[in-house]
C-alpha positions as CSV (number, residue, x, y, z in Angstrom):
1,M,0.0,0.0,0.0
2,V,1.4,3.4,-1.0
3,T,1.3,5.9,1.8
4,E,1.7,9.7,1.7
5,N,5.3,9.3,3.0
6,D,6.1,7.2,-0.1
7,I,5.3,9.9,-2.5
8,Q,7.9,12.5,-3.6
9,S,7.1,15.8,-5.2
10,F,9.3,18.0,-7.3
11,A,8.9,21.3,-9.1
12,V,10.2,22.9,-12.3
13,I,10.2,26.5,-13.3
14,D,10.8,27.3,-16.9
15,A,11.6,31.1,-17.3
16,G,10.9,32.0,-20.9
17,T,11.0,35.3,-22.8
18,N,7.2,35.8,-22.8
19,S,6.0,33.5,-20.0
20,I,7.1,31.4,-17.0
21,K,5.9,27.8,-16.8
22,F,5.5,26.0,-13.5
23,H,5.1,22.3,-13.0
24,I,4.8,20.1,-9.9
25,G,4.9,16.4,-10.3
26,E,4.4,13.7,-7.7
27,R,6.3,10.4,-8.0
28,A,5.1,7.3,-6.3
29,P,7.2,4.1,-5.9
30,G,7.6,2.4,-9.2
31,G,8.3,5.7,-10.9
32,I,4.7,6.6,-11.7
33,W,4.3,10.4,-12.1
34,R,1.2,12.4,-11.4
35,T,0.8,16.1,-12.4
36,V,-0.2,18.2,-9.5
37,V,0.2,21.7,-10.9
38,D,0.9,22.7,-14.5
39,R,0.4,26.3,-15.4
40,A,2.0,29.3,-17.2
41,E,2.1,33.0,-16.2
42,V,2.7,35.6,-18.9
43,T,5.4,38.0,-17.6
44,R,6.6,39.5,-20.9
45,M,10.3,39.4,-19.8
46,G,11.4,40.3,-23.3
47,E,9.1,43.3,-23.7
48,G,10.9,46.3,-25.0
49,F,14.1,44.3,-25.4
50,G,15.3,46.5,-28.3
51,Q,18.8,46.3,-29.9
52,E,20.4,46.7,-26.5
53,R,18.7,43.4,-25.4
54,V,18.1,44.7,-21.9
55,I,15.5,43.2,-19.5
56,T,13.8,46.3,-18.0
57,P,13.2,46.8,-14.3
58,A,9.4,46.6,-14.9
59,A,9.9,43.2,-16.6
60,L,12.1,42.0,-13.8
61,E,9.5,43.0,-11.3
62,R,6.8,40.9,-13.1
63,V,9.2,37.9,-13.2
64,V,10.1,38.2,-9.5
65,V,6.4,38.4,-8.4
66,A,5.5,35.4,-10.6
67,I,8.4,33.2,-9.3
68,Q,7.8,34.2,-5.7
69,G,4.2,33.0,-6.1
70,M,5.4,29.7,-7.6
71,V,7.8,29.3,-4.7
72,D,5.0,29.8,-2.2
73,E,2.8,27.3,-4.1
74,A,5.6,24.7,-4.1
75,K,5.9,25.1,-0.3
76,Q,2.2,24.6,0.1
77,H,2.5,21.3,-1.8
78,G,5.5,20.1,0.2
79,V,7.9,20.0,-2.7
80,Q,11.2,18.3,-1.8
81,A,13.3,19.9,-4.6
82,M,12.9,22.4,-7.4
83,A,14.8,23.0,-10.6
84,A,14.7,26.3,-12.5
85,V,15.9,26.9,-16.0
86,G,16.1,30.0,-18.1
87,T,15.9,30.1,-21.9
88,A,16.3,32.6,-24.8
89,G,15.5,35.8,-23.0
90,L,18.0,35.2,-20.2
91,R,20.5,33.7,-22.7
92,I,20.7,36.8,-24.9
93,A,20.0,39.6,-22.5
94,S,23.0,41.9,-21.9
95,N,22.0,42.1,-18.3
96,G,21.0,38.4,-18.0
97,P,23.5,37.6,-15.2
98,D,22.3,40.6,-13.2
99,V,18.7,39.6,-13.6
100,V,19.4,36.0,-12.5
101,A,21.3,37.3,-9.5
102,A,18.4,39.6,-8.6
103,I,15.9,36.8,-8.9
104,A,18.0,34.6,-6.6
105,A,18.4,37.4,-4.0
106,R,14.7,38.1,-3.9
107,T,13.1,34.7,-4.2
108,G,15.9,32.2,-3.3
109,V,15.5,30.5,-6.7
110,S,18.8,30.0,-8.7
111,I,18.0,29.9,-12.4
112,E,20.3,27.8,-14.6
113,V,20.4,29.5,-18.0
114,I,20.6,26.6,-20.4
115,S,21.9,26.6,-24.0
116,G,19.7,26.4,-27.0
117,E,20.9,22.9,-27.7
118,D,20.1,21.7,-24.2
119,E,16.7,23.4,-24.4
120,G,15.9,21.5,-27.6
121,R,17.1,18.2,-26.1
122,L,15.1,18.5,-23.0
123,A,12.0,19.6,-24.9
124,Y,12.4,16.6,-27.2
125,L,12.6,14.4,-24.1
126,G,9.5,15.9,-22.7
127,A,7.5,15.6,-26.0
128,R,8.6,12.0,-26.6
129,S,7.3,11.0,-23.2
130,G,3.8,11.9,-24.3
131,L,3.8,10.4,-27.8
132,G,3.8,6.7,-27.2
133,A,5.6,4.4,-29.5
134,F,6.7,6.0,-32.7
135,A,9.5,4.7,-34.9
136,G,9.5,7.1,-37.9
137,S,11.5,10.3,-38.5
138,L,10.4,13.1,-36.2
139,V,10.9,16.8,-35.8
140,V,10.0,18.5,-32.5
141,F,9.9,22.2,-32.3
142,D,9.2,24.7,-29.5
143,T,8.6,28.3,-30.5
144,G,8.5,30.8,-27.7
145,G,8.8,34.5,-27.2
146,G,12.5,34.8,-28.0
147,S,13.6,31.7,-29.9
148,S,12.6,28.5,-31.5
149,Q,14.2,25.1,-30.8
150,F,14.3,22.3,-33.3
151,T,15.2,18.6,-32.6
152,F,15.5,16.1,-35.4
153,G,15.3,12.4,-34.5
154,S,14.0,9.0,-35.2
155,G,12.1,7.2,-32.5
156,S,14.0,7.9,-29.3
157,R,17.3,8.7,-31.1
158,V,18.3,12.4,-31.5
159,D,20.1,13.2,-34.7
160,E,20.4,16.9,-34.6
161,R,19.2,19.9,-32.5
162,F,19.6,23.6,-32.8
163,S,18.1,26.9,-31.7
164,V,17.4,30.0,-33.7
165,E,16.5,33.5,-32.5
166,V,13.0,33.3,-34.0
167,G,10.4,34.3,-31.4
168,A,7.1,36.0,-31.3
169,V,8.1,39.1,-29.3
170,K,10.7,40.3,-31.8
171,Y,8.3,40.2,-34.8
172,T,5.4,41.6,-32.8
173,E,7.5,44.7,-32.0
174,R,9.2,45.0,-35.3
175,F,6.0,44.8,-37.5
176,H,3.5,46.0,-34.9
177,L,1.6,42.7,-35.0
178,D,-0.3,43.5,-31.9
179,Q,-2.4,45.8,-34.1
180,P,-4.5,45.1,-37.2
181,V,-2.2,44.9,-40.2
182,S,-2.7,44.9,-43.9
183,P,-2.0,41.8,-46.0
184,E,1.0,43.5,-47.4
185,S,2.5,44.2,-44.0
186,L,1.8,40.7,-42.9
187,R,3.6,39.4,-46.0
188,D,6.6,41.5,-45.0
189,A,6.6,40.0,-41.5
190,V,6.3,36.4,-42.9
191,A,9.2,37.1,-45.3
192,A,11.4,38.2,-42.4
193,I,10.4,35.1,-40.4
194,A,11.2,32.9,-43.4
195,A,14.6,34.5,-43.9
196,D,15.4,33.9,-40.2
197,L,14.4,30.3,-40.5
198,A,16.7,29.6,-43.5
199,R,18.4,26.8,-41.6
200,L,15.2,24.7,-42.3
201,D,15.5,25.1,-46.0
202,G,16.1,22.0,-48.1
203,R,15.5,19.5,-45.4
204,P,13.4,16.4,-46.0
205,S,9.9,16.3,-44.7
206,P,9.7,14.3,-41.5
207,D,7.1,11.5,-40.9
208,Q,5.8,13.5,-38.0
209,L,6.0,17.1,-36.9
210,V,5.4,17.9,-33.3
211,A,4.9,21.4,-31.9
212,M,5.0,22.5,-28.3
213,G,5.0,25.8,-26.4
214,G,2.5,28.5,-25.5
215,V,1.9,29.7,-29.1
216,V,0.7,26.3,-30.4
217,T,-1.2,25.3,-27.3
218,N,-3.1,28.6,-27.4
219,I,-3.9,28.1,-31.1
220,T,-5.2,24.6,-30.1
221,A,-7.3,26.0,-27.3
222,V,-8.8,28.5,-29.7
223,R,-9.4,25.7,-32.2
224,H,-11.4,23.8,-29.5
225,R,-13.0,26.9,-28.0
226,L,-11.7,26.0,-24.5
227,A,-12.9,28.7,-22.1
228,T,-10.9,26.8,-19.5
229,Y,-7.6,25.2,-20.6
230,D,-7.7,21.4,-20.6
231,P,-4.4,19.7,-21.3
232,T,-6.1,16.4,-22.0
233,V,-7.9,18.0,-25.0
234,V,-4.8,19.9,-26.2
235,Q,-2.4,16.9,-26.0
236,G,-2.3,15.1,-29.3
237,T,-4.5,17.5,-31.3
238,V,-3.7,17.5,-35.0
239,L,-3.7,21.0,-36.6
240,D,-3.6,21.6,-40.3
241,R,-2.5,24.6,-42.3
242,T,-6.1,25.6,-43.0
243,E,-6.7,26.1,-39.3
244,I,-3.5,28.0,-38.8
245,D,-4.4,30.2,-41.8
246,R,-7.9,30.8,-40.4
247,Q,-6.5,32.0,-37.1
248,I,-3.9,34.2,-38.7
249,E,-6.6,36.0,-40.6
250,L,-8.7,36.2,-37.4
251,Y,-5.8,37.9,-35.5
252,R,-4.6,40.0,-38.4
253,T,-7.9,42.0,-38.5
254,Q,-8.1,42.7,-34.8
255,D,-6.0,44.7,-32.3
256,A,-4.8,43.2,-29.0
257,A,-7.8,44.5,-27.0
258,S,-10.3,42.9,-29.4
259,R,-8.4,39.6,-29.4
260,R,-9.0,39.2,-25.7
261,S,-12.6,38.2,-26.4
262,I,-11.5,35.2,-28.5
263,V,-12.5,32.0,-26.6
264,G,-9.5,29.9,-25.8
265,L,-6.8,32.6,-26.0
266,Q,-5.0,32.9,-22.8
267,A,-4.8,36.3,-21.1
268,K,-1.8,38.4,-22.1
269,R,-1.2,36.2,-25.2
270,E,-3.2,38.6,-27.4
271,E,-0.2,40.8,-28.3
272,V,2.1,38.0,-29.6
273,I,-0.3,35.4,-31.0
274,L,-0.3,36.7,-34.5
275,A,3.5,36.6,-34.8
276,G,3.5,33.2,-33.2
277,A,1.0,31.7,-35.6
278,C,3.0,33.1,-38.5
279,I,6.1,31.4,-37.2
280,V,4.3,28.0,-36.8
281,R,2.8,28.3,-40.3
282,T,6.2,29.1,-41.8
283,I,7.8,26.1,-40.1
284,M,5.1,23.8,-41.5
285,E,5.7,25.2,-45.0
286,K,9.5,24.9,-44.9
287,L,9.3,21.3,-43.6
288,G,6.6,20.3,-46.2
289,K,4.0,19.3,-43.7
290,Q,0.3,19.9,-44.0
291,T,-0.4,18.9,-40.4
292,L,1.4,18.9,-37.0
293,T,0.7,17.2,-33.7
294,V,0.4,19.3,-30.6
295,S,2.2,18.4,-27.4
296,D,1.2,19.9,-24.1
297,R,4.3,18.4,-22.7
298,G,7.7,20.1,-23.2
299,L,10.8,21.5,-21.6
300,R,9.5,21.4,-18.0
301,H,8.7,17.7,-18.4
302,G,12.1,17.0,-19.8
303,V,13.8,18.8,-16.9
304,L,11.6,16.9,-14.4
305,A,12.6,13.5,-16.0
306,E,16.3,14.3,-16.3
307,R,16.8,16.0,-12.9
308,F,14.5,13.9,-10.7
309,G,14.3,10.6,-12.6
310,T,11.5,8.9,-14.6
């Protein structure tokens, strides 16, 4: 009989450019995991990054408040250990080390800023854990606020992984995609995204394309009209280009304030969702896929598995 004392709980914080993800998992004897908490808080750490790539004091304050809330929640759940990782925003920010130090001083959380390659590897590990048996060629990508990670593999084998600075925040600010834009302006934005994704050019189309991250899970929630987010509905959803195109047109014709009324769109995603959808659509086109499979699992699950065991 499994008692309360036999169960161990661990937490993961994933500090991204646009949002911070928080996950608590409980592990029972035998390695069986149960999700206790899995949520994201939009903090817009990369807002106003600019060419200087500076995380602003206002953005730092939002991040600190969010992380402190997660620390308090972890204590309430009796978490034994916590891992915190930082991705593109902290990697490329000129004041990234100062921000990490400030977060540690104010919350007690030491964030490990991981490389783009490690981010891709851990995201692949997390995505694979939710796919079941699959032996064909596979590309897993995670597009966030500041970068996109790609991992190419077959079954459980990883053949190649890399990260590119293609994220929704940059194109939103450069092309004002938080506002209604003309078809011509949108084409300019897509052309810039395509140019920055040149590393995907000429690659063979994989047997399966898997997408993860806040952009694609929000697109999926809008597709299903989920007033309350349900990971069991999102996980494994197949999206086609027609649906992505439909949503791009929906967002293109509305400003951020109007987008807030769209059922399924998470609060504070309204500014970056158009740019994110354009990135997803461009990736599908470059890899020659009409459809992709959505994974609600990702980097946080990979970190949980690697740091605390499966």
